[in-house]
DOMI-579356 format. One record per residue (C-alpha): x, y, z. Coordinates in steps of 0.05 Angstrom, whole numbers, plus 5000, padded with zeros to 4 digits. Layout:
! residues N
XYZ...
//
This chain:
! residues 385
441149884829445550454833448750764895452251334922457951194970462951775002470051545015473451985066480651975083485952345119490552235062489852204983494452294924498852654918500752334983502751664954501951034997497150424998491050785027491551284966492350704916486750284944481850874942483751074868483550324846476550194870473450834856475850744782472950064781466350114819462850524770462249834733457649624788453050204788457050514853458251324844463951464893465652134918472552264956473352765012480452795025485953375050488253945001495353874989495454504948496354124880490854244828492253584789484953364806481954054799475653994761474153214780467053284817468152684853473952904893472753404945479153724980478653965050483654495071489154325123496054495145502554115139504653625195510153845230516953435214512753095159512053485101508552975059501852965102495853465122492753555185485753755158481354335194476653915240470554455223472054425152472153645148465853625191462254075149464253785083462053095107455053325132453753555068456552945031453452395078446252685065447152574989450551905001447351255015453251005057460151285088466250885077472051135131479451005104483551265161483151275235484551985245479952625237476352255179473951765220470652175276468152635224465252075185461851755247458552385264456052575192453251825185449851815248446652515237443652275169442651525190447151245136450950595146458450635151464350205148471750275152477649975121483549745166489549895122495050025180497749575236498650165278501249705336508049565297507750255261507950715322514250435358518650665297515751395310515351405387522050975407521851335477514951075496514750395524512849885475507649515519504250205521504250375450501449635438496249705489493750425460493950175389490149585398484749965450484050525393483050045339477849605380474150185395473650475320472049865291466449645334463650385319461950205253457949685214462849295177470649275173474349155109480948785122486148715061488748055089486947385134492647565179489348295190482747955209486447515258489548125289482948475298479547855325484847815378483548565395476548395412473348715351466248445348463948775282463248345224470448275190470648215110477248045083477548465010484248604984485249194938485848964866490449184813488949454744492048934703491749394645496449904678502049414698502148854650507149184601512149684611518549934568524149624595529549924547526950634554527150614627534250354632536950834581534351434618538351164680544650954643543750214660546349684609541449194585545848644604546448864683542048544730537648944768533348804833527449364852524349564914518450044907514450364964515250855015521950975046519550885117522650535180516650055187518449765113525049415143529649725093535349685134534748935136534248965060540449375048544348875095541848255060543448644990550648705016551147965026548747864955553548404927559248134955558447494904554647824846558048554846554748684780547648684817543949374821539049514866533850094855530150344917523950834890519751214931520251784982519351785058522851975125528051425127531051685062537352015092538851475145538550935089542851335043548651395099547550615115549050495042555250985045557750635103556949935076560850125018555349964969556550684930553550584856550749894871544550194908540950804871535251164906530751404855525851804895518451894872516451534808510351754770505551124778501351214714507351424668513751144696512250584747510550074693517250204660520750124728517949454743519349254670526749484675528249024737529748274741527448174813522848514863525048514931520948644992521948615065516848875103514048535165507748965177504349045111496748915114497048665040502948864995499749154934506749314903508148504902502148394857503749004810510948724801508248014792502948334742509448564703512147874703517948024757519347454807518547664875522947544935519947765001518347585070512047255087509247635146502447915162498148115099504047855048502547175069495747145027500247294966506646914982503346345015501545964950508245964928507146254851511846714824515846824885521046584933519546725010525846585051526046485128527147155162533847305166538847675126542747075101536546715081534447285040541047405004541146664985534346654955535947274917542747054895539446354876534646714833539347184799544246634782538846154756535346474685531145874680528145964749527146704730523046474673518746004704516646474767515547074717510346634678507346384743507047144771503247344713498146824721497146894792496647704788490547554745486747274801487647944838484548414786481549064808474748904770473948294812475148644877471249184861464748714846465748404914466049114948459949344914455748684942457948905013456249614999449049374976448548885036449649465086444649955049438350175096431250275066
//
């Protein structure tokens, strides 16, 4: 039975983050299960998806001190969703800002079921951006808002068991469904190592560690640079590539200079997901990740699909990926332990080969088609006569 779903969000491509990636991945796969998806998201002034009838852009304005984001116009968002919800069988909310409230209003007006995906652990996120507000106030506010929003919908999707546990602690009573975002294996199981290295002038024999993601304070990148400095002291040939953009980039560049890392750390900025990111993964020898606040950690699976061994902290959402211990090393949460794990991996080519094989096998269990099939079943279970 076919079904129409409207996904609504305060962010979407060209704004690159886990929410955008999740929406695009599910939309690309759900059609195989008879689910037609229309996305309602901000207009960034980028005409890349112009002509795509499945994406509806809502006008907005730049967010002060955050040029990556847009604040949509409330009336425009509300009006667009009223129209879209009337044509849909279900409203799927992706973010907790204006999109949440406009989505709830439109769904109730047309008696449509609603569900939300809880992508971001805001109680850990806010303290990085409001450091002068007492931490206990921020946590209480984040928990109260999350509880109220989740209890206002018919179902909540969480991308990991750790997030499910956290929302239960908040007092969320709505049914919680653990459903990670899958990865498009066809996109990430191949890449051109040589062309990417040649373009950056990296010799084929030079070992490379890679970080992919937003360059934001909550990603714990200062920890990563500190740990890398310990490794660099013993392996000065190791190169760290940091890809992505974000508000922490100036501070991290300055930190790398202060630490005397110089050419040992290269900040690459934005990497196109479709054309260059698979090559970027293929060009590396290890993937490093130190975030403690991920709700899932999709980039770990993308790297594994490419056969890249992972060294990462097992915290929050990454626990589900790192817990089985396949294709990865998950050191204790301190800089020396992280450095020791990375150094061990880089000094042992047999271990890298073993983890590479394990990583590819493990990533296949997280395919986009598998996860989309589970989401389609959830949608149909919520559909009203």
